[in-house]
All heavy atoms as a GROMACS GRO file, in nm:
protein
  622
    1MET      N    1   4.121   6.588  27.224
    1MET     CA    2   4.141   6.454  27.174
    1MET      C    3   4.017   6.371  27.209
    1MET      O    4   3.972   6.369  27.322
    1MET     CB    5   4.266   6.394  27.237
    1MET     CG    6   4.296   6.256  27.186
    1MET     SD    7   4.445   6.184  27.256
    1MET     CE    8   4.570   6.291  27.190
    2SER      N    9   3.965   6.304  27.110
    2SER     CA   10   3.846   6.223  27.136
    2SER      C   11   3.884   6.092  27.203
    2SER      O   12   4.001   6.051  27.206
    2SER     CB   13   3.773   6.196  27.004
    2SER     OG   14   3.847   6.105  26.927
    3ILE      N   15   3.785   6.024  27.254
    3ILE     CA   16   3.808   5.895  27.321
    3ILE      C   17   3.860   5.792  27.221
    3ILE      O   18   3.948   5.712  27.253
    3ILE     CB   19   3.678   5.847  27.387
    3ILE    CG1   20   3.639   5.944  27.499
    3ILE    CG2   21   3.691   5.706  27.440
    3ILE    CD1   22   3.504   5.918  27.559
    4GLN      N   23   3.809   5.798  27.099
    4GLN     CA   24   3.852   5.702  26.997
    4GLN      C   25   4.000   5.722  26.961
    4GLN      O   26   4.074   5.625  26.947
    4GLN     CB   27   3.764   5.718  26.873
    4GLN     CG   28   3.779   5.605  26.774
    4GLN     CD   29   3.680   5.617  26.661
    4GLN    OE1   30   3.633   5.727  26.631
    4GLN    NE2   31   3.648   5.507  26.599
    5GLU      N   32   4.043   5.846  26.945
    5GLU     CA   33   4.183   5.872  26.914
    5GLU      C   34   4.273   5.829  27.030
    5GLU      O   35   4.382   5.776  27.008
    5GLU     CB   36   4.204   6.020  26.885
    5GLU     CG   37   4.147   6.065  26.753
    5GLU     CD   38   4.160   6.216  26.734
    5GLU    OE1   39   4.229   6.281  26.814
    5GLU    OE2   40   4.100   6.268  26.639
    6ASP      N   41   4.228   5.853  27.152
    6ASP     CA   42   4.304   5.811  27.269
    6ASP      C   43   4.317   5.660  27.274
    6ASP      O   44   4.424   5.606  27.303
    6ASP     CB   45   4.236   5.864  27.395
    6ASP     CG   46   4.320   5.844  27.519
    6ASP    OD1   47   4.444   5.862  27.509
    6ASP    OD2   48   4.264   5.811  27.624
    7PHE      N   49   4.210   5.588  27.242
    7PHE     CA   50   4.213   5.442  27.240
    7PHE      C   51   4.309   5.391  27.134
    7PHE      O   52   4.385   5.296  27.156
    7PHE     CB   53   4.071   5.388  27.214
    7PHE     CG   54   4.065   5.238  27.208
    7PHE    CD1   55   4.068   5.162  27.324
    7PHE    CD2   56   4.057   5.172  27.086
    7PHE    CE1   57   4.062   5.026  27.319
    7PHE    CE2   58   4.052   5.035  27.080
    7PHE     CZ   59   4.054   4.962  27.197
    8ARG      N   60   4.308   5.455  27.017
    8ARG     CA   61   4.398   5.412  26.909
    8ARG      C   62   4.545   5.434  26.947
    8ARG      O   63   4.631   5.355  26.911
    8ARG     CB   64   4.367   5.488  26.781
    8ARG     CG   65   4.244   5.438  26.712
    8ARG     CD   66   4.224   5.506  26.580
    8ARG     NE   67   4.097   5.466  26.522
    8ARG     CZ   68   4.021   5.544  26.450
    8ARG    NH1   69   4.058   5.668  26.424
    8ARG    NH2   70   3.907   5.501  26.401
    9LYS      N   71   4.575   5.542  27.016
    9LYS     CA   72   4.712   5.568  27.057
    9LYS      C   73   4.760   5.465  27.158
    9LYS      O   74   4.873   5.417  27.151
    9LYS     CB   75   4.724   5.708  27.119
    9LYS     CG   76   4.777   5.809  27.027
    9LYS     CD   77   4.808   5.937  27.101
    9LYS     CE   78   4.858   6.039  27.004
    9LYS     NZ   79   4.884   6.166  27.066
   10LYS      N   80   4.676   5.432  27.254
   10LYS     CA   81   4.715   5.336  27.357
   10LYS      C   82   4.727   5.195  27.304
   10LYS      O   83   4.808   5.117  27.350
   10LYS     CB   84   4.614   5.337  27.472
   10LYS     CG   85   4.621   5.459  27.558
   10LYS     CD   86   4.520   5.450  27.670
   10LYS     CE   87   4.522   5.577  27.754
   10LYS     NZ   88   4.418   5.575  27.857
   11ASN      N   89   4.646   5.159  27.206
   11ASN     CA   90   4.640   5.022  27.156
   11ASN      C   91   4.691   5.012  27.012
   11ASN      O   92   4.633   4.942  26.931
   11ASN     CB   93   4.497   4.970  27.164
   11ASN     CG   94   4.448   4.963  27.306
   11ASN    OD1   95   4.523   4.924  27.394
   11ASN    ND2   96   4.326   5.003  27.329
   12LYS      N   97   4.799   5.080  26.982
   12LYS     CA   98   4.851   5.072  26.847
   12LYS      C   99   4.912   4.934  26.824
   12LYS      O  100   4.969   4.873  26.916
   12LYS     CB  101   4.953   5.182  26.820
   12LYS     CG  102   5.082   5.173  26.897
   12LYS     CD  103   5.173   5.287  26.859
   12LYS     CE  104   5.304   5.273  26.932
   12LYS     NZ  105   5.398   5.376  26.896
   13PRO      N  106   4.901   4.882  26.704
   13PRO     CA  107   4.954   4.748  26.677
   13PRO      C  108   5.107   4.746  26.685
   13PRO      O  109   5.173   4.847  26.659
   13PRO     CB  110   4.906   4.718  26.535
   13PRO     CG  111   4.879   4.851  26.475
   13PRO     CD  112   4.839   4.942  26.588
   14VAL      N  113   5.159   4.634  26.720
   14VAL     CA  114   5.304   4.618  26.730
   14VAL      C  115   5.362   4.607  26.590
   14VAL      O  116   5.312   4.533  26.506
   14VAL     CB  117   5.338   4.492  26.812
   14VAL    CG1  118   5.487   4.468  26.815
   14VAL    CG2  119   5.283   4.504  26.952
   15ASN      N  120   5.467   4.680  26.565
   15ASN     CA  121   5.535   4.675  26.437
   15ASN      C  122   5.624   4.552  26.436
   15ASN      O  123   5.728   4.548  26.503
   15ASN     CB  124   5.616   4.803  26.417
   15ASN     CG  125   5.668   4.816  26.278
   15ASN    OD1  126   5.674   4.718  26.203
   15ASN    ND2  127   5.709   4.936  26.241
   16VAL      N  128   5.584   4.450  26.360
   16VAL     CA  129   5.654   4.322  26.360
   16VAL      C  130   5.796   4.337  26.308
   16VAL      O  131   5.889   4.276  26.361
   16VAL     CB  132   5.575   4.219  26.276
   16VAL    CG1  133   5.650   4.088  26.266
   16VAL    CG2  134   5.437   4.197  26.335
   17LYS      N  135   5.815   4.419  26.205
   17LYS     CA  136   5.951   4.437  26.150
   17LYS      C  137   6.044   4.497  26.254
   17LYS      O  138   6.159   4.455  26.266
   17LYS     CB  139   5.945   4.528  26.027
   17LYS     CG  140   6.080   4.547  25.961
   17LYS     CD  141   6.068   4.639  25.842
   17LYS     CE  142   6.197   4.659  25.767
   17LYS     NZ  143   6.318   4.662  25.842
   18ALA      N  144   5.996   4.592  26.332
   18ALA     CA  145   6.079   4.655  26.434
   18ALA      C  146   6.116   4.555  26.542
   18ALA      O  147   6.232   4.547  26.584
   18ALA     CB  148   6.007   4.774  26.494
   19VAL      N  149   6.020   4.476  26.586
   19VAL     CA  150   6.048   4.376  26.690
   19VAL      C  151   6.144   4.270  26.636
   19VAL      O  152   6.237   4.228  26.706
   19VAL     CB  153   5.916   4.312  26.740
   19VAL    CG1  154   5.944   4.196  26.833
   19VAL    CG2  155   5.829   4.416  26.808
   20PHE      N  156   6.125   4.228  26.511
   20PHE     CA  157   6.215   4.130  26.451
   20PHE      C  158   6.357   4.184  26.441
   20PHE      O  159   6.455   4.114  26.471
   20PHE     CB  160   6.164   4.090  26.312
   20PHE     CG  161   6.246   3.984  26.246
   20PHE    CD1  162   6.239   3.852  26.289
   20PHE    CD2  163   6.330   4.015  26.141
   20PHE    CE1  164   6.315   3.754  26.228
   20PHE    CE2  165   6.406   3.918  26.081
   20PHE     CZ  166   6.399   3.786  26.124
   21ASP      N  167   6.371   4.310  26.401
   21ASP     CA  168   6.504   4.372  26.393
   21ASP      C  169   6.571   4.377  26.531
   21ASP      O  170   6.690   4.349  26.543
   21ASP     CB  171   6.495   4.514  26.338
   21ASP     CG  172   6.496   4.517  26.186
   21ASP    OD1  173   6.533   4.417  26.125
   21ASP    OD2  174   6.458   4.622  26.129
   22ILE      N  175   6.495   4.409  26.633
   22ILE     CA  176   6.552   4.418  26.768
   22ILE      C  177   6.595   4.280  26.817
   22ILE      O  178   6.707   4.264  26.870
   22ILE     CB  179   6.452   4.484  26.864
   22ILE    CG1  180   6.434   4.632  26.827
   22ILE    CG2  181   6.498   4.472  27.009
   22ILE    CD1  182   6.320   4.701  26.898
   23VAL      N  183   6.511   4.179  26.797
   23VAL     CA  184   6.545   4.044  26.843
   23VAL      C  185   6.666   3.990  26.767
   23VAL      O  186   6.760   3.936  26.827
   23VAL     CB  187   6.424   3.950  26.829
   23VAL    CG1  188   6.463   3.805  26.852
   23VAL    CG2  189   6.314   3.991  26.926
   24MET      N  190   6.667   4.004  26.635
   24MET     CA  191   6.782   3.957  26.557
   24MET      C  192   6.908   4.037  26.590
   24MET      O  193   7.019   3.982  26.591
   24MET     CB  194   6.752   3.965  26.407
   24MET     CG  195   6.652   3.862  26.361
   24MET     SD  196   6.700   3.692  26.399
   24MET     CE  197   6.845   3.675  26.299
   25GLY      N  198   6.892   4.164  26.618
   25GLY     CA  199   7.007   4.246  26.658
   25GLY      C  200   7.068   4.198  26.788
   25GLY      O  201   7.190   4.193  26.802
   26ILE      N  202   6.983   4.160  26.883
   26ILE     CA  203   7.034   4.106  27.010
   26ILE      C  204   7.109   3.976  26.987
   26ILE      O  205   7.216   3.954  27.044
   26ILE     CB  206   6.919   4.089  27.110
   26ILE    CG1  207   6.866   4.226  27.153
   26ILE    CG2  208   6.962   4.008  27.231
   26ILE    CD1  209   6.738   4.221  27.232
   27ILE      N  210   7.054   3.891  26.899
   27ILE     CA  211   7.121   3.763  26.869
   27ILE      C  212   7.258   3.789  26.805
   27ILE      O  213   7.359   3.729  26.846
   27ILE     CB  214   7.033   3.675  26.779
   27ILE    CG1  215   6.911   3.628  26.859
   27ILE    CG2  216   7.112   3.556  26.724
   27ILE    CD1  217   6.805   3.560  26.775
   28TYR      N  218   7.264   3.877  26.705
   28TYR     CA  219   7.392   3.910  26.641
   28TYR      C  220   7.489   3.973  26.741
   28TYR      O  221   7.609   3.944  26.739
   28TYR     CB  222   7.372   4.005  26.524
   28TYR     CG  223   7.333   3.938  26.395
   28TYR    CD1  224   7.207   3.956  26.340
   28TYR    CD2  225   7.422   3.858  26.326
   28TYR    CE1  226   7.170   3.896  26.222
   28TYR    CE2  227   7.387   3.796  26.208
   28TYR     CZ  228   7.261   3.815  26.156
   28TYR     OH  229   7.226   3.756  26.039
   29LEU      N  230   7.438   4.060  26.826
   29LEU     CA  231   7.522   4.127  26.925
   29LEU      C  232   7.586   4.026  27.020
   29LEU      O  233   7.708   4.031  27.044
   29LEU     CB  234   7.435   4.226  27.003
   29LEU     CG  235   7.501   4.347  27.065
   29LEU    CD1  236   7.544   4.443  26.957
   29LEU    CD2  237   7.402   4.416  27.157
   30VAL      N  238   7.507   3.934  27.071
   30VAL     CA  239   7.558   3.834  27.165
   30VAL      C  240   7.657   3.740  27.096
   30VAL      O  241   7.766   3.713  27.148
   30VAL     CB  242   7.442   3.756  27.230
   30VAL    CG1  243   7.494   3.636  27.308
   30VAL    CG2  244   7.360   3.847  27.320
   31MET      N  245   7.620   3.691  26.977
   31MET     CA  246   7.711   3.599  26.907
   31MET      C  247   7.840   3.669  26.865
   31MET      O  248   7.948   3.610  26.871
   31MET     CB  249   7.642   3.539  26.783
   31MET     CG  250   7.538   3.436  26.819
   31MET     SD  251   7.598   3.305  26.929
   31MET     CE  252   7.725   3.233  26.831
   32GLY      N  253   7.831   3.795  26.825
   32GLY     CA  254   7.951   3.870  26.790
   32GLY      C  255   8.042   3.888  26.909
   32GLY      O  256   8.164   3.875  26.899
   33ALA      N  257   7.983   3.918  27.025
   33ALA     CA  258   8.063   3.934  27.146
   33ALA      C  259   8.128   3.802  27.186
   33ALA      O  260   8.246   3.800  27.224
   33ALA     CB  261   7.976   3.987  27.260
   34VAL      N  262   8.055   3.692  27.176
   34VAL     CA  263   8.111   3.561  27.210
   34VAL      C  264   8.226   3.527  27.116
   34VAL      O  265   8.331   3.479  27.160
   34VAL     CB  266   8.002   3.452  27.208
   34VAL    CG1  267   8.063   3.313  27.214
   34VAL    CG2  268   7.906   3.472  27.324
   35LEU      N  269   8.208   3.551  26.986
   35LEU     CA  270   8.315   3.520  26.892
   35LEU      C  271   8.435   3.612  26.911
   35LEU      O  272   8.550   3.566  26.907
   35LEU     CB  273   8.263   3.531  26.748
   35LEU     CG  274   8.169   3.420  26.704
   35LEU    CD1  275   8.116   3.451  26.565
   35LEU    CD2  276   8.238   3.286  26.706
   36ALA      N  277   8.411   3.740  26.931
   36ALA     CA  278   8.522   3.833  26.947
   36ALA      C  279   8.600   3.806  27.075
   36ALA      O  280   8.722   3.825  27.080
   36ALA     CB  281   8.470   3.977  26.947
   37LEU      N  282   8.532   3.761  27.179
   37LEU     CA  283   8.597   3.736  27.308
   37LEU      C  284   8.622   3.588  27.332
   37LEU      O  285   8.653   3.549  27.445
   37LEU     CB  286   8.510   3.793  27.421
   37LEU     CG  287   8.484   3.943  27.413
   37LEU    CD1  288   8.384   3.985  27.520
   37LEU    CD2  289   8.612   4.022  27.425
   38SER      N  290   8.612   3.505  27.229
   38SER     CA  291   8.626   3.360  27.247
   38SER      C  292   8.762   3.321  27.304
   38SER      O  293   8.772   3.228  27.383
   38SER     CB  294   8.600   3.288  27.115
   38SER     OG  295   8.697   3.323  27.020
   39LYS      N  296   8.864   3.393  27.264
   39LYS     CA  297   8.998   3.362  27.315
   39LYS      C  298   9.004   3.384  27.466
   39LYS      O  299   9.068   3.308  27.538
   39LYS     CB  300   9.100   3.451  27.243
   39LYS     CG  301   9.243   3.423  27.284
   39LYS     CD  302   9.344   3.490  27.193
   39LYS     CE  303   9.335   3.641  27.199
   39LYS     NZ  304   9.446   3.707  27.128
   40TYR      N  305   8.934   3.486  27.514
   40TYR     CA  306   8.937   3.519  27.657
   40TYR      C  307   8.835   3.438  27.737
   40TYR      O  308   8.844   3.431  27.858
   40TYR     CB  309   8.912   3.668  27.676
   40TYR     CG  310   9.010   3.752  27.598
   40TYR    CD1  311   8.969   3.822  27.486
   40TYR    CD2  312   9.144   3.758  27.635
   40TYR    CE1  313   9.058   3.897  27.412
   40TYR    CE2  314   9.234   3.834  27.562
   40TYR     CZ  315   9.191   3.903  27.451
   40TYR     OH  316   9.281   3.977  27.379
   41LEU      N  317   8.736   3.382  27.669
   41LEU     CA  318   8.635   3.300  27.736
   41LEU      C  319   8.677   3.154  27.746
   41LEU      O  320   8.607   3.074  27.807
   41LEU     CB  321   8.501   3.310  27.662
   41LEU     CG  322   8.436   3.447  27.661
   41LEU    CD1  323   8.312   3.445  27.572
   41LEU    CD2  324   8.400   3.490  27.802
   42GLY      N  325   8.786   3.118  27.684
   42GLY     CA  326   8.834   2.980  27.690
   42GLY      C  327   8.775   2.892  27.582
   42GLY      O  328   8.788   2.770  27.588
   43LEU      N  329   8.712   2.949  27.481
   43LEU     CA  330   8.658   2.869  27.370
   43LEU      C  331   8.767   2.855  27.264
   43LEU      O  332   8.830   2.952  27.226
   43LEU     CB  333   8.536   2.939  27.310
   43LEU     CG  334   8.417   2.959  27.401
   43LEU    CD1  335   8.312   3.043  27.330
   43LEU    CD2  336   8.358   2.826  27.440
   44GLU      N  337   8.785   2.733  27.218
   44GLU     CA  338   8.884   2.710  27.112
   44GLU      C  339   8.812   2.682  26.982
   44GLU      O  340   8.751   2.577  26.966
   44GLU     CB  341   8.975   2.593  27.148
   44GLU     CG  342   9.078   2.628  27.252
   44GLU     CD  343   9.183   2.521  27.265
   44GLU    OE1  344   9.216   2.457  27.164
   44GLU    OE2  345   9.231   2.502  27.377
   45ILE      N  346   8.818   2.776  26.891
   45ILE     CA  347   8.762   2.758  26.758
   45ILE      C  348   8.881   2.733  26.667
   45ILE      O  349   8.966   2.819  26.647
   45ILE     CB  350   8.682   2.883  26.716
   45ILE    CG1  351   8.570   2.908  26.817
   45ILE    CG2  352   8.625   2.865  26.576
   45ILE    CD1  353   8.494   3.036  26.796
   46THR      N  354   8.887   2.612  26.611
   46THR     CA  355   9.010   2.570  26.542
   46THR      C  356   9.008   2.591  26.391
   46THR      O  357   9.113   2.610  26.332
   46THR     CB  358   9.037   2.421  26.568
   46THR    OG1  359   8.923   2.345  26.527
   46THR    CG2  360   9.064   2.396  26.715
   47PHE      N  361   8.890   2.585  26.327
   47PHE     CA  362   8.894   2.588  26.181
   47PHE      C  363   8.940   2.721  26.123
   47PHE      O  364   9.045   2.725  26.063
   47PHE     CB  365   8.760   2.547  26.120
   47PHE     CG  366   8.755   2.571  25.973
   47PHE    CD1  367   8.846   2.511  25.887
   47PHE    CD2  368   8.662   2.657  25.919
   47PHE    CE1  369   8.843   2.535  25.751
   47PHE    CE2  370   8.658   2.681  25.784
   47PHE     CZ  371   8.749   2.620  25.700
   48PRO      N  372   8.866   2.830  26.138
   48PRO     CA  373   8.926   2.952  26.083
   48PRO      C  374   9.035   3.001  26.179
   48PRO      O  375   9.026   2.977  26.300
   48PRO     CB  376   8.810   3.051  26.075
   48PRO     CG  377   8.696   2.992  26.145
   48PRO     CD  378   8.732   2.852  26.184
   49PRO      N  379   9.132   3.069  26.128
   49PRO     CA  380   9.234   3.123  26.218
   49PRO      C  381   9.171   3.216  26.322
   49PRO      O  382   9.069   3.280  26.295
   49PRO     CB  383   9.326   3.201  26.124
   49PRO     CG  384   9.302   3.145  25.989
   49PRO     CD  385   9.161   3.095  25.989
   50PRO      N  386   9.230   3.224  26.440
   50PRO     CA  387   9.172   3.307  26.546
   50PRO      C  388   9.151   3.453  26.508
   50PRO      O  389   9.056   3.516  26.552
   50PRO     CB  390   9.274   3.295  26.660
   50PRO     CG  391   9.347   3.168  26.633
   50PRO     CD  392   9.348   3.150  26.486
   51ASP      N  393   9.239   3.506  26.423
   51ASP     CA  394   9.223   3.645  26.379
   51ASP      C  395   9.094   3.664  26.298
   51ASP      O  396   9.025   3.764  26.312
   51ASP     CB  397   9.343   3.691  26.297
   51ASP     CG  398   9.471   3.692  26.378
   51ASP    OD1  399   9.461   3.701  26.502
   51ASP    OD2  400   9.580   3.686  26.317
   52VAL      N  401   9.063   3.566  26.216
   52VAL     CA  402   8.941   3.572  26.135
   52VAL      C  403   8.818   3.565  26.224
   52VAL      O  404   8.720   3.636  26.203
   52VAL     CB  405   8.940   3.459  26.030
   52VAL    CG1  406   8.808   3.455  25.955
   52VAL    CG2  407   9.055   3.474  25.934
   53VAL      N  408   8.824   3.483  26.328
   53VAL     CA  409   8.712   3.470  26.421
   53VAL      C  410   8.689   3.603  26.493
   53VAL      O  411   8.574   3.647  26.510
   53VAL     CB  412   8.737   3.356  26.522
   53VAL    CG1  413   8.631   3.354  26.629
   53VAL    CG2  414   8.744   3.223  26.450
   54ILE      N  415   8.794   3.667  26.534
   54ILE     CA  416   8.781   3.795  26.605
   54ILE      C  417   8.724   3.902  26.513
   54ILE      O  418   8.632   3.977  26.552
   54ILE     CB  419   8.917   3.839  26.662
   54ILE    CG1  420   8.957   3.743  26.775
   54ILE    CG2  421   8.912   3.982  26.713
   54ILE    CD1  422   9.098   3.763  26.826
   55VAL      N  423   8.773   3.910  26.390
   55VAL     CA  424   8.722   4.009  26.294
   55VAL      C  425   8.575   3.983  26.264
   55VAL      O  426   8.493   4.075  26.260
   55VAL     CB  427   8.807   4.010  26.165
   55VAL    CG1  428   8.741   4.092  26.056
   55VAL    CG2  429   8.946   4.061  26.194
   56PHE      N  430   8.538   3.856  26.242
   56PHE     CA  431   8.398   3.823  26.216
   56PHE      C  432   8.311   3.854  26.337
   56PHE      O  433   8.199   3.902  26.322
   56PHE     CB  434   8.384   3.674  26.179
   56PHE     CG  435   8.244   3.636  26.146
   56PHE    CD1  436   8.186   3.676  26.026
   56PHE    CD2  437   8.167   3.563  26.235
   56PHE    CE1  438   8.056   3.642  25.996
   56PHE    CE2  439   8.037   3.529  26.206
   56PHE     CZ  440   7.981   3.569  26.086
   57GLY      N  441   8.362   3.830  26.456
   57GLY     CA  442   8.287   3.863  26.578
   57GLY      C  443   8.262   4.011  26.591
   57GLY      O  444   8.152   4.054  26.628
   58ILE      N  445   8.362   4.092  26.562
   58ILE     CA  446   8.346   4.237  26.569
   58ILE      C  447   8.246   4.284  26.463
   58ILE      O  448   8.159   4.368  26.491
   58ILE     CB  449   8.482   4.308  26.553
   58ILE    CG1  450   8.569   4.279  26.674
   58ILE    CG2  451   8.464   4.458  26.531
   58ILE    CD1  452   8.713   4.323  26.659
   59ALA      N  453   8.253   4.227  26.343
   59ALA     CA  454   8.159   4.264  26.237
   59ALA      C  455   8.016   4.225  26.276
   59ALA      O  456   7.922   4.302  26.254
   59ALA     CB  457   8.198   4.197  26.106
   60ALA      N  458   7.998   4.106  26.333
   60ALA     CA  459   7.865   4.063  26.376
   60ALA      C  460   7.813   4.152  26.489
   60ALA      O  461   7.694   4.185  26.493
   60ALA     CB  462   7.869   3.917  26.420
   61PHE      N  463   7.900   4.191  26.580
   61PHE     CA  464   7.861   4.279  26.690
   61PHE      C  465   7.813   4.414  26.636
   61PHE      O  466   7.710   4.465  26.678
   61PHE     CB  467   7.980   4.297  26.785
   61PHE     CG  468   7.947   4.378  26.906
   61PHE    CD1  469   7.892   4.318  27.018
   61PHE    CD2  470   7.971   4.514  26.910
   61PHE    CE1  471   7.861   4.391  27.131
   61PHE    CE2  472   7.941   4.590  27.022
   61PHE     CZ  473   7.885   4.527  27.133
   62LEU      N  474   7.888   4.471  26.543
   62LEU     CA  475   7.850   4.600  26.485
   62LEU      C  476   7.720   4.589  26.406
   62LEU      O  477   7.635   4.679  26.412
   62LEU     CB  478   7.963   4.654  26.397
   62LEU     CG  479   8.090   4.694  26.471
   62LEU    CD1  480   8.200   4.732  26.372
   62LEU    CD2  481   8.063   4.806  26.568
   63TYR      N  482   7.704   4.479  26.333
   63TYR     CA  483   7.581   4.459  26.257
   63TYR      C  484   7.461   4.444  26.352
   63TYR      O  485   7.353   4.496  26.325
   63TYR     CB  486   7.593   4.337  26.166
   63TYR     CG  487   7.470   4.313  26.083
   63TYR    CD1  488   7.429   4.405  25.987
   63TYR    CD2  489   7.393   4.199  26.100
   63TYR    CE1  490   7.316   4.385  25.910
   63TYR    CE2  491   7.280   4.177  26.024
   63TYR     CZ  492   7.242   4.270  25.929
   63TYR     OH  493   7.130   4.250  25.854
   64GLY      N  494   7.481   4.375  26.464
   64GLY     CA  495   7.375   4.362  26.563
   64GLY      C  496   7.337   4.497  26.622
   64GLY      O  497   7.219   4.526  26.642
   65ALA      N  498   7.436   4.581  26.649
   65ALA     CA  499   7.407   4.715  26.700
   65ALA      C  500   7.329   4.796  26.597
   65ALA      O  501   7.234   4.868  26.632
   65ALA     CB  502   7.537   4.786  26.736
   66PHE      N  503   7.364   4.781  26.470
   66PHE     CA  504   7.291   4.850  26.364
   66PHE      C  505   7.147   4.801  26.355
   66PHE      O  506   7.054   4.881  26.341
   66PHE     CB  507   7.361   4.830  26.229
   66PHE     CG  508   7.277   4.870  26.111
   66PHE    CD1  509   7.253   5.003  26.084
   66PHE    CD2  510   7.222   4.774  26.028
   66PHE    CE1  511   7.175   5.041  25.976
   66PHE    CE2  512   7.144   4.810  25.921
   66PHE     CZ  513   7.120   4.944  25.894
   67ARG      N  514   7.125   4.667  26.365
   67ARG     CA  515   6.989   4.614  26.359
   67ARG      C  516   6.905   4.663  26.476
   67ARG      O  517   6.787   4.695  26.459
   67ARG     CB  518   6.991   4.460  26.362
   67ARG     CG  519   7.048   4.392  26.240
   67ARG     CD  520   6.954   4.381  26.124
   67ARG     NE  521   6.833   4.310  26.150
   67ARG     CZ  522   6.800   4.192  26.095
   67ARG    NH1  523   6.883   4.132  26.015
   67ARG    NH2  524   6.683   4.138  26.122
   68ILE      N  525   6.963   4.671  26.594
   68ILE     CA  526   6.890   4.722  26.710
   68ILE      C  527   6.856   4.869  26.688
   68ILE      O  528   6.742   4.912  26.714
   68ILE     CB  529   6.969   4.701  26.839
   68ILE    CG1  530   6.977   4.552  26.873
   68ILE    CG2  531   6.907   4.778  26.955
   68ILE    CD1  532   7.070   4.518  26.986
   69PHE      N  533   6.951   4.947  26.641
   69PHE     CA  534   6.926   5.089  26.613
   69PHE      C  535   6.813   5.106  26.512
   69PHE      O  536   6.722   5.186  26.531
   69PHE     CB  537   7.054   5.155  26.562
   69PHE     CG  538   7.034   5.294  26.510
   69PHE    CD1  539   7.015   5.399  26.597
   69PHE    CD2  540   7.033   5.318  26.373
   69PHE    CE1  541   6.996   5.528  26.549
   69PHE    CE2  542   7.014   5.446  26.325
   69PHE     CZ  543   6.995   5.551  26.413
   70ARG      N  544   6.818   5.028  26.404
   70ARG     CA  545   6.716   5.038  26.301
   70ARG      C  546   6.579   4.994  26.353
   70ARG      O  547   6.477   5.056  26.322
   70ARG     CB  548   6.756   4.952  26.180
   70ARG     CG  549   6.661   4.964  26.064
   70ARG     CD  550   6.713   4.893  25.943
   70ARG     NE  551   6.717   4.749  25.967
   70ARG     CZ  552   6.755   4.661  25.875
   70ARG    NH1  553   6.795   4.701  25.758
   70ARG    NH2  554   6.755   4.533  25.903
   71GLY      N  555   6.577   4.890  26.436
   71GLY     CA  556   6.451   4.845  26.494
   71GLY      C  557   6.389   4.946  26.587
   71GLY      O  558   6.269   4.971  26.584
   72VAL      N  559   6.471   5.008  26.671
   72VAL     CA  560   6.420   5.110  26.764
   72VAL      C  561   6.372   5.232  26.686
   72VAL      O  562   6.266   5.289  26.717
   72VAL     CB  563   6.530   5.149  26.866
   72VAL    CG1  564   6.490   5.272  26.945
   72VAL    CG2  565   6.558   5.033  26.959
   73LYS      N  566   6.445   5.270  26.582
   73LYS     CA  567   6.405   5.384  26.500
   73LYS      C  568   6.273   5.355  26.429
   73LYS      O  569   6.184   5.441  26.425
   73LYS     CB  570   6.515   5.414  26.399
   73LYS     CG  571   6.496   5.542  26.322
   73LYS     CD  572   6.619   5.572  26.240
   73LYS     CE  573   6.580   5.578  26.095
   73LYS     NZ  574   6.691   5.607  26.008
   74THR      N  575   6.256   5.235  26.377
   74THR     CA  576   6.132   5.196  26.310
   74THR      C  577   6.018   5.189  26.409
   74THR      O  578   5.905   5.229  26.379
   74THR     CB  579   6.149   5.060  26.240
   74THR    OG1  580   6.257   5.068  26.148
   74THR    CG2  581   6.023   5.020  26.165
   75TYR      N  582   6.045   5.138  26.528
   75TYR     CA  583   5.940   5.126  26.630
   75TYR      C  584   5.890   5.263  26.675
   75TYR      O  585   5.771   5.282  26.697
   75TYR     CB  586   5.992   5.046  26.749
   75TYR     CG  587   5.886   5.016  26.851
   75TYR    CD1  588   5.795   4.914  26.830
   75TYR    CD2  589   5.876   5.089  26.970
   75TYR    CE1  590   5.696   4.885  26.923
   75TYR    CE2  591   5.778   5.062  27.062
   75TYR     CZ  592   5.689   4.959  27.039
   75TYR     OH  593   5.591   4.932  27.131
   76ASN      N  594   5.981   5.357  26.688
   76ASN     CA  595   5.942   5.492  26.733
   76ASN      C  596   5.879   5.576  26.624
   76ASN      O  597   5.797   5.663  26.651
   76ASN     CB  598   6.063   5.566  26.790
   76ASN     CG  599   6.108   5.509  26.922
   76ASN    OD1  600   6.028   5.449  26.994
   76ASN    ND2  601   6.234   5.526  26.952
   77ASN      N  602   5.915   5.552  26.498
   77ASN     CA  603   5.863   5.629  26.385
   77ASN      C  604   5.808   5.537  26.278
   77ASN      O  605   5.869   5.524  26.171
   77ASN     CB  606   5.972   5.718  26.323
   77ASN     CG  607   6.028   5.816  26.421
   77ASN    OD1  608   5.954   5.870  26.503
   77ASN    ND2  609   6.158   5.839  26.416
   78PRO      N  610   5.696   5.470  26.301
   78PRO     CA  611   5.643   5.380  26.197
   78PRO      C  612   5.595   5.460  26.077
   78PRO      O  613   5.543   5.568  26.089
   78PRO     CB  614   5.526   5.309  26.266
   78PRO     CG  615   5.485   5.400  26.376
   78PRO     CD  616   5.610   5.477  26.416
   79SER      N  617   5.620   5.404  25.960
   79SER     CA  618   5.576   5.476  25.839
   79SER      C  619   5.480   5.395  25.758
   79SER      O  620   5.454   5.283  25.777
   79SER     CB  621   5.695   5.514  25.753
   79SER     OG  622   5.782   5.408  25.733
   0.00000   0.00000   0.00000
């Protein structure tokens, strides 16, 4: 391996899409957990029925997990 190839490997540019997916995934994950557990955290969300809030929280949590998975996969295998 030449010095130039070694330098390129160590200093590869950050994949912005992967980092964005990971950050947004964390946001969705946290908000989904807060919404899904709002009844147990003492938060009263009155407008949608509590069942709808829990279902939306679980969906947001799963979507956040998917975004993190996709971001990590993109970061490890840039194309």
